[in-house]
N, C-alpha and C positions, 0 to 999 in steps of 0.2 A: 497425259493420262494420269499423271502422279497427282499432277493439279485436281484435275475432276476427282481423284478419289477421295482426296483431302476436301471437297466444296462437299461432295455425296456424306462424307461421315459427319461432319458439321453438319448439315441439314439433317442426319439422322437424329443427330443428339437433339434437335430442336423440334422436330415434327414427331416421333414414337414418345411411347409412354415412358416415363423415368422417376425413378423417387429421388423426392428431396428430402431435406431433415434441419431441424434448426433445433434453438435452446431459445424459451421465452425469457425475459429478465424484466426487473423494471430497478434499475438502479444496479444493486449488486446483488439481488435477492431474485432467486426462481419465481414464475409466475405459475403456480399450479393450473391443469386442469381446463386450459384455454381454449378455446373453438378456434379452430380454424380449419378452414374451406375454399373451394377454387371458388370465385366471382362468377356467381351467375351459372352455377352448378348447387345439384346436390352433394359433389363430392367434396367429404370431409374427416374430419377425426378430430381427439380429442390430444392436448399436449398430456405428458402423463404428470407425478406431482412433482417432478424435477426440472420442469415445464419446456421437457423433450418430445420432439414430435415427428412422424415421418409419415409422410403423403405422396403417392405416385400421379403425378399430374401428365396431361396429354401432351403438353408442350413447356416448353421452360420461358416460355413467353405468357402463359397464364400466370394471373393476379391472385395473390393468395391474401385471404380477409384473416386478421385476427381478432377473436373478442374475449374480452374477460370481465366479471362484475368489478366496475370501481374504476375499470380503465378505458383509455380511450380507443376507440376501432383503427388498427391501426394495418392498413394494406402495401406491398413489399412483391415485388418480382420474383418468381422462383428460381428466375436465373440467378437473383442475387445471393440466393442463400448460398450457393454452391463456393462463392469468396468468402463469404460472411454469413457463418450461420447465425450468428447472435443475432434476435429480434429484440429490441427495446420497447416496453409498452411504459406511458404517460398519464397519470392519473387525471381522471374527469370530474370534474365539478358540474358538467351540463345539467341543468333542471328542466322538465318536460313540462310544457304547457298543461295544464289541466284538463282543458276541455278536449285538448288533442287526444290526453292519454285516455278520457270519456269512450270516443269515436271510436281509438283503437281497442278498445276493451270490446267494444260493441261486436265491432269487426270480427274481432278473435273471436267471443263466443258464440257467431254463429256461423262461421266456418266448424271448428269445432260441433256442433250439433249435427252437422251436415255429416262428419265423419262417423260420431256414432250410430247416426240413422242407417249409414251404408256399411255399416262394419260387418255386418253380416257377408255381405256380396263382396266384401275385399278382402276378406278373411280367407286365405287358400290354406288356412289348418280345417275347413269344411271339407276341401278336395281329399284325393289322395293321390301321394305321390310320392317320389324318389327325387335323389340329388347325389353329388359327392360334396365333398365338405372336408375343404385342407382349414388346421388349425397348429396356430404355434402361439405357445405359451413361454412367456420368464420373468424372473424372479431375482430382482440384483437388492443391492443395500447399497449405502454411500457411506464411505469410510473416512473417516479427518485424519488426511498426513501433515503431519508441520500446524503449525500456528492456525492459518487460514485455510491452503489446499483441502479440496474433498474429491477423494477419487470415487467412481461408481464400479462395482466390486457383483459381476456378475456371478450367481449364485447356483442357478440353475435353467435348464432348458429343457423341452420337449416339443414335439411335431408328430403329427399325425393324420392321417390319409385315409377318409372312412367313404362308405356307400350308406347311406340315411333313408329311410324309409317308414311311410307315416300313412296313419289310416285311422280315420273314427277314433283319435285320441290315443293310439298308440304307435310308439317310437319304436324300430330297431335300428340298431347301428353296428355295420361291419367294418372293424378296423384294420383295411388292407395294407398300411403302413404306420410303424410305430418307433418313434425313437424319442426315447425317453431317459433324460437324464434328472430326475428328482429322487425325492428321498420317499421311500413309499412306508410308512411309521404302522407299527402292530400294535393292537391294544395291551394294556398291561395296567397292572394296579388297580385303583377300584374301578375301572371301565370293566374289566374282565368278573367280577366281583358282584353277582347280580341277583335276583329273587330270580327264582322259577325252575324250568324243567332244565335238565340236561341239554336239551335242545336249544336252548337260549345259549346255553355255554360253548357248546359244541361249534353255533357258529359265528360265534364271535371269536374264536381262537382263529379262524380265516379270513376274519376281516384285516380293512390297512386301508390307510387314508394319505394321499400325494398331497405335497406342500402347494403345490400346482393349482389354480382353479381351472376349472372345464376342463377336466378328465372324462367326459362324458357327454354328450349333446342335451339330455334331461337335466344337467347341472346349471344352464344357461338357456334355461328356455321363455325368453322374454318376449312375451305374445302381447302387444300392445292394445290389441283388439280385444283382449277380453276383460270381464269388467275387474279381475285381481290376479297379481301375478306371486305366484309363491315358491321361493327356492330357498329348500331349506339349508342347503351348505350356506346360505346367507343371513337367514333371519328368523324365527319362529315363526312370525307373524307372515300374512299375506301384503301385500302393497299393493293401493289403489291405483288403478292404471289410468293416466290420465284424460285415455280417450274411449275408457267404459261406461258403461252404466251410473256410476257412482260420479263421477268423472266432474260432471258441472255442482256437484253437492262439496266437493271435497278441492278444487282449484280455481283460481284465478288466471284469466289468460288475457295475451295483449300481442296485439300484432305486430309486426317488427318490419316488416317489408316483402314486396313481391317481385318474382321476374321469370325468365321463360326459358326453358329447358327444354331441347327438342321439340317447341312449338307446345310444350306442356306450359300453362301458369302454374308456378309453384308459389305457394303463402307460407310463411316461417312465421311461426305463433311461440311466447314467448309463456313459458309453465311456471307457475306461482302459486304453494301448498296456501290453503286457507288457514290450516292447522300445520305448522311444519312442526310441531314433535311426535304427530302421527306415521304411520308407515308408508311416506309417500316421496315421490319425486320432486326433481327441479327441473330447469332446463328449456332445452329450444324442441319443438315438432315441426316439420316440414310435412306442406298435403297439396297434393294434386287437386288442382281446380278440378269442377264438375264430377269426376269421379268418386272424389274427396278419399281417396288412397292417401297412404302414408307412404313418404318419399324418404325420409328421415327421420331419428331420434338422436339428440344429443342431451342424455338424462341423467342426473346423479341420485341415489338411492339417499336418503335419510342416515346418516353413517351412525345414531344414538340409536337405531333402531335394528345394528346388524350385529352378530355374534360376535365377531372376529374384527373386522376392519373399520380401519379408522373413515374411511372414504372409498366408494364405488361407482364407476361412470360408465355408461354403457351409451355406445354410438353404433346405431344401424344406418343404414341406407338399403334399399329398395330399387332395386330395378325391375324392366317389362319383361315377360315371358309369355307369351303365346296369352296377348291382350291382357296382362293382370302383372300386378307389381308382387314381387316375392322379395324375400329379403335375400340379397348381395352379399352382404359384406357386414359382419358384427364384430367390434372390439371392444372391450373390457380393461379399464382403467385401474387398476387399487393398489391403496399402501395398509402396511399394518406396524405395530409396533410389538419386536417378537421380546419376552419378557425373561428371556437368557440373554439377549444382547441390545442394549440401548437404542441402536441404529435403527431407523426405518427401514420397512422392506415395501420394495415398490413393484409391484406385478403387471404384465401387459397378457393382453388374448387377442391375438386377431385371428378371424374367420372367416373362410372366402365359399360361398355356395355356390355351385355350379351344375351346368347339367342336367335342370328340372325335366322331370317326365311327368306328365300329368294321367291317371286314369280315371277312366271315369267308372269302372267299377273297382269293387273294395278290395283292395290288398290286402291277403290272407296272411296275419299277422299273431306268430306266436306268442306266449310268456317269455320268448328268449329276447330280450333287449340291449343286450350288448352281444358280441361276439370276437373275439381277436382269434384272425387268421394266424394257420402255425407259422408262414414265410414273413409276417407283419414286422418280427425283429430284425430281419437279416435283409431289408432292402435295400439295393447298392444307392449309391451316390447319384448316378443316373435316373434311377425308378424316382426321386426327390426331386433331383432338376427340373423334370418334367410335369411333376405335379405341385410346385410351389407356385402361388401366386405370387407372391413378394418375394424378392432377394432379399437374403440374410445379411447381415450389417458384419463387416471386416470381425467386430469384435465377438457377433455370434459364431461366424465359421471359426476364427481362433479358440472359442470355447467347445466347437463341438470335437475340431480335432486333437486338443486337450485333453477331453472326456473319453475319445475313444482310446490314445492311446493307453490313458491310466488305466480304460477296462481290460484291455491286452494285457498290461502290465498286471493287474490284479488276477486275471485266469491263469497268470504262468504258473508253475509249479513252482518257482525258486520263490518266488514271491509271497504265495500262499503259506510256502513253509515257513520263511522268513515271518510273516504275521502272525503264522501259531506260535512259533517261538519265542515272540513278543507277548501274546498274549497268556501264556503258558505261564510265563513267570509269575511268582506270587511274594507280595510284599504285606507289610503288618496291616493295611487296611483292607484286603482283601482276607487276611485269616480271618478277621474281626466282625467287618461289618458285611462285606456282599459276596464273601463265599469265594472258594477257591475253583476256576475254571480250568481245564482244559481241552483245547481244540484236534480235529483231526482231520479240517476241513476236505481231504483230497480223497477219503473213505467217509465222509457224510457222518463225522461222528463227534461229539461233543458230550463231556460229561460235567457235574460240578457237585464238589462238597460243600453243603451248609456251611456261614461262619457261626461261627464264635456266640451271637450274639442271638443267633437261632436257636445253638445248640443248647444254651442255659434257660430251662424253662424255672425260673424261680417259683411262678405263681402254680405248678405242676400240680397234679390228686397227689394227696400226702404231704406236700411239700415238695422240696427241690427235688427237679429230674434234670438229667443231662441227656441229651438225644445226639446222636449222630445218623444224620441223613444224608443222602445228595438223590441226583438226577441223571438220567442218559439217555440221551436221543441220537438217535440213527436215522439219518435218511438216505432212502435209495434213489437211484438215477431216475428211478420210474415217479418220485418224487411221494412213493410210501413213506410210513417213518411208523420207528417201532420207540414208544417211549416206557423207562421205567421209572419209579421213583419209589425209594425204599427208607425207612427210620428203624432205626432202635434207637431207644432208652431205658435210660435206668432211672430206679428213683430208690434215691439213699436209705431216706427215713424208713421204708417199708422193704428194702432190698428185694424190690420189684423188677422184673425183665419183661418189657412188651415189646414188638417190632410188627411192622405192615411193611406189606409191597405193594404196589400199584402199577400194572402194566396195561399197554393200552398200543394198539397194532392197528394203523389206518392201512386199510388194502385198496380201497376206490375211490379216491379225492372226490370224483366227479360228485358219487354217491354220498358223501361225509362218512361211507361204510367204517366202521372202526368194531375192534372185538377187542372187550374189557375182561380181565382178570384184577383181580385183588384178594388176598390174605393176610392173616396175623391176628394179633390179639391186641386190642387197644381199651382205653376207657373212654367211651364215647358219650354222647349225650342224649338223653332219651328221647327229648324233641328241641328242635329251636324254635318252638314256635311257644315260648315263656318270654315273658317282661323281664328286662334289663335287671330287678331285684333277684330273680329266681336264677335267670339263663345259665349261670356261671356256679351258681350254689351245688354243694354236692348230693344233695337231693335231686339234681338234675342229670346224676351222671350213671352207667351201669359196667362192667366190664363184657365185652366180646369178645370170644373167639371165632374169628367170620371166614366164610370164603365167598366170592362172587363172580360170578362168570357173566357175562353181559355183551350184547350187539347191537349198535345204534346205524339204522342207514336210512337214507332218503328214497321209500319205494316206489314214488313219481313224483314229479313235479308238487311240490308243497305238500307231500304226504310222507310224515316220518313216523316211524315205528322204532320205540327202545323196547329191549327183554329183557329183566336179570333175573336172574336163578340166584338166590342167598340161603346160606346155609349158617345159623347162628348158634353158638354156645353161651347163653346168657347167664352172668352171674352176680352177685350182690357186691357192693364194694364197702358194706360194712363192716369187715374186718381189716381194712385198712388203717392207719394210727393216720387221723389228718393233722393239718397244721393249725396251730392256735389261732390263727391270722383268718382262716376259712372258717373258722368258729364263730370268732368277735365279728366279723363282716356278714354274712350270712345268716347268724342266731340259728332259727328255728329251719329254716329253709335248709339247714345244711347236715340235715341229720340224713343218711343215703337210705335208700329202700333195702327194704328185706324181703328176699321172697328165696325160696328154694331155686337151685339152680335148673335151669332147664333146655332145650334145643328144640332151635326152629327151623323149619325146610320151608320156603315161600318163594313162589315165582310172582313178578310185577311187571306188566306191560302198561304201557301208555302209547298210544296213535294223537299226535297232531297235526291237522289237518287245514291249509290254509290255502283257500281257493282261490286262482288265476294268481299264484304268487310269482311275480316276475325275476326273472333272472339273468346273469351274465355268462358267459363262457371264455376262458382265457386257459389254451391247453388244457391241462388235469385240474384246473383251478374254477369251480363255481363260484359265483358270487349269488347271494339274495339281495335283492332291491325292497321286497317286500310287498304288500297288494293294499286293495281299497278293500276287503274283505276282512271279516273275523277269522282268528286260529283259533280251533274247534279242537275242544282237549278230551279225549275218550282214556278212561284206566281201568284196569281190574288188579286185582292181587287176591291170592289165593294162597291161604297157608296148607301146606300140605301135610297129615297126619302119618305120623310110622317111620317114612322114608326118614333114615339116618336118626332113626329114634325120636323123630319131630313130636311134640304134644298137642302142636300149635293146628288149629284146624277151621278156618272160617273162609268166607268170601264177600267181598265187595267190592260196587263198580263205582266210578264217579264220572263225572261230565261236567262239560261248562264253556266258557270262550273270552277268549280277551280281546279287545276293538279299542283301537284308535283313531279319532277322527276329526277332522277338520269342521268348522261349524263359521267358513267363510272368514270376517272381522268380527267372529265375535269369539274367537277363540278357537281350544283345542281339549275336546273330550276326551277321556278314557274310561272302560268300563269292565269288569271285573265280575263273572259270575259262576258259578260251582253249586254241584250235586252232587251228594255220597250217598249210599245206601249198601248197608252190608246185607248180604244177602242169606248169610249163613252164622249163626256164632254157638260154636259147638265146644272149643276152648281157644283162650286169647289170653294174653298178658297185657299191662301196660305199652308195650313197644305197639302194639297193634291197634288201639286208642286213635281216633283222629283228636286232633286239639288243636286251639284256637285261644290266638295269642291274650293275655292279659294288657293291662294297662300300664302305662307306664307316666307318672307322672310326670305332669311340664310338658314332655318331650311326646313330638309329634311324629309316628312311627309308619313307618310305610302303609299308605291309605289306600293300596289294591290290595293288599295281604292281611294286612292287620285292621282292628277295631282301635278307636281312640279311646271309649268310656265302657269296656265292657266290665273293667273289673277285673277280677280274677282270672285265671286264666280255665276254660272250658273243657270237655271232650265229650268224644260222643261212641257208641255203638253200634248206634241205630239208623237214623235218618237224619240229614242236614240239609239244610241250603243256606247261599250268601248270596250277596250280591255287592260290591262296593265300586263308586261311583266319584270319578273328580272334573272338575271343567275349570282351567286354566281360562281367565279373560284377555289375558295380554296385554293389560291396559286400558282393553274395551270400555270400561265404566270410568277406573281414575283417569282416562286422557279426557273425559267428556267435564270434570268436576274444576273448576277456578280453583286456585290455588295448588293443585297436586296435579295438574297437568303435565306440568315441566318438570315434575317429579320420574324419578323411575319405579315408582311404587306400582304395581301389579296385583289384581285380585284374583281371589279363587273363591270356588266353592264345591262342596261335594256332602257324599253321607254313605250311609250303609246299613245293611238289612242283615239279620241272621236268625236263622232258626234251627232249634237241637231237640229235638223228636224226645231224647233219651228224659228229659227233663221240663219239656213243652217251656224252653228256653225261648222267649221272643225280646231281643233289643232292636232299634233302629238307632240313628242317630246323622245329625248331620252338622256339618262347620261352613264357617267363612271365614278367611284369613287374607294377610298382604303379604307381600315376598316383595324383596327388594333384591336385585340380582348384583354380584359383583365379581372378582375374580381374587385366586390365589394363585400366582403364576399362569400356568399355562390353562388352569382349570375353572370353567365356569360353574359358579353355583348360585343359587337363591336361599337368602334367609328369611326364615318365612314364621307368623304370628298368627296363630288363627283360636276362634273362638268354637267350641265343639259343645252342642246339646245333643240329648238323648234322654231314650225312654226304654226303659228295660223291667221286666217283671222281674229279674233278678239283683242287678245290679241297685246300688245306691249313690252313683255317681251320676249328675244333672246335668253338670256343665264346669268348664274348665279351660283357662288359657293354655294353649300350647305351643312349642317353639319347635322348630324343623329345617335339617337342611334336604336342598332338592339338588341334583348333580346333574349337567349336561354331559351326554356322549356325544364325541367329537366323529365315532366312527358310524353311530349309527344317526346321528342330527336329529337325538331323541333327549326328553329329562326321563329321569328315572321313574317322578310318576306326576 
């Protein structure tokens, strides 16, 4: 009996599915991104950038075939990998016969034509369906230890189990289980400083991004039946599908071989881009004869057209379900170099789809595209053992155990208090440059005192000022939060004391609902819509004693309301003694405005509406994903007289829209339109005017909010209309020009129209420019040179070369303009 069980165990190891792994090398170097598949099947995968691969085989007697450009094909038994996981490849010098290559190209092209012809009936995304999805994501890096030894250090890991639903272009992913040991980075510095409304800034507050790829199903929707594939997290351009309507004009095809799998004839086709500098793929596609459906894809994206990654590969395998081939397994392999750590980071994503259910009727899906159930984060190991479609490696199990132990430690009261005490220590660097922080994590409390470098205001109004300031944040257990920021500053030259306080209370995070209260005394800018030569001049400043009360919230999905009640006691700063440097720098613009002191009370309301806004829910947190529709804006201002001795009396309405859209391979267009009209003007002062920013010589200002050749700054008290437009070709033109197609240069064009009724000002301008992308640390930028021409019945500026910078925001996956 004992011998029988031993024999049974031996047979089981050979008969049933088992995962094998190995490392592909040439001499003492890794061979990255080789193709590995089981001979005679479509079951395969890629090796990662370190030559490592894992593959589930039906039997240890299966033969694995390993292919890599420039190397001879290698076949090896799966069983041999258990004892020797290192596979060595040899360089290949084989030359193919010209006639044979020609015949293979003709055959391959005919197969691809059949795939394109039948793509609508084979694309199951034309139907409504649901399925389950298991995803595992990892990120690690290599670390050199000693002179020649290289260790792999696992940095991050996540896995999720979801139910996905799809119908008529709409996705919904419900995450039933989620185990996440990645970093969620919050936006800061220049990513939070945006042009636009309070709504734009408020939504940026709740943004975050993971350092792992494929957190949501929309991150990696590679449907190669479509003409183009756009993944905003990867690149700004749509990539041309090798099986879409543009495929034959963009790719060359070569026949590799055919084999039978479950009585179906499968063709293997090599894909090579005709213009490799464009947004294209290369690799191998397997196609089923007769039905001409995709069986598998092994494709690599052009790394030069990606935002961050140096290399990104996609492996897909399709299996039969209800007489149609559906995506069964999808894997991503990528690597990038971190600017903070010189060693390369390697990422892998494994996804398994199961339990497909197709519906003849359309599945009703709302704009809720992502939902995390409350129990997702606390699933037991029993749950994961049932849902995992691939076993975790020993290293991954150890990483999870260690991470869970660290997580338990980090949530213990003793550890939290210890960490707070370490953070609360003060040193010279914090006092001088970063500020003094104090944490009380158990009570959800944090406060900060501004550093000396921020307190010293050398270029303050009237000379040197010293400002003491700080912030306090209280986060409650229900995720509501209370924020207060205050500043007291003193001017030594004029012996004047100023102070202000800003309070915000977020009471309904799902609705972004926030109460706002601020008040104090400040020297404030009359308008931000001044050119640089006048923006900081003392002629653009007045003194305000103010009190503001406001409320912001989302009424319905996509419909935001922002209301502010404002009281001002405005006075001139002409009585101040100004510093000599400001007089020399700003000359005539430095003269302060002179006017009699007055009081103003006004009401401002703004509505932002984005139809069909997509969003996700995670507990009490709502995440906005955007919409294909424009955002419409409606505003109303009313200066209310007599109340609190207010002298200001006017009414003004504004409306407009913002729209950004893709023109397939031709690039991205952005348009902003606005209209304003004063309904009544009985008593107004300069702060109540509408301003239009003047020209900065040679500096290309934000083209959606300003004009490049307007001349001086204009203002209006009647009605006005503006339209700004910009289009980024993303290389669609330059990549076609000989001598330039291999460069990083990209072309851009745009213009604007402005009409101001007060003085019958009519201004129009167009510009064309060339931009080159580059990086500073982890920040992606574009430096551009633009030639602008204009026609205006007021400005004498007819043309000018201008230069500017554009910044990419990784939290929204969009450029600033």
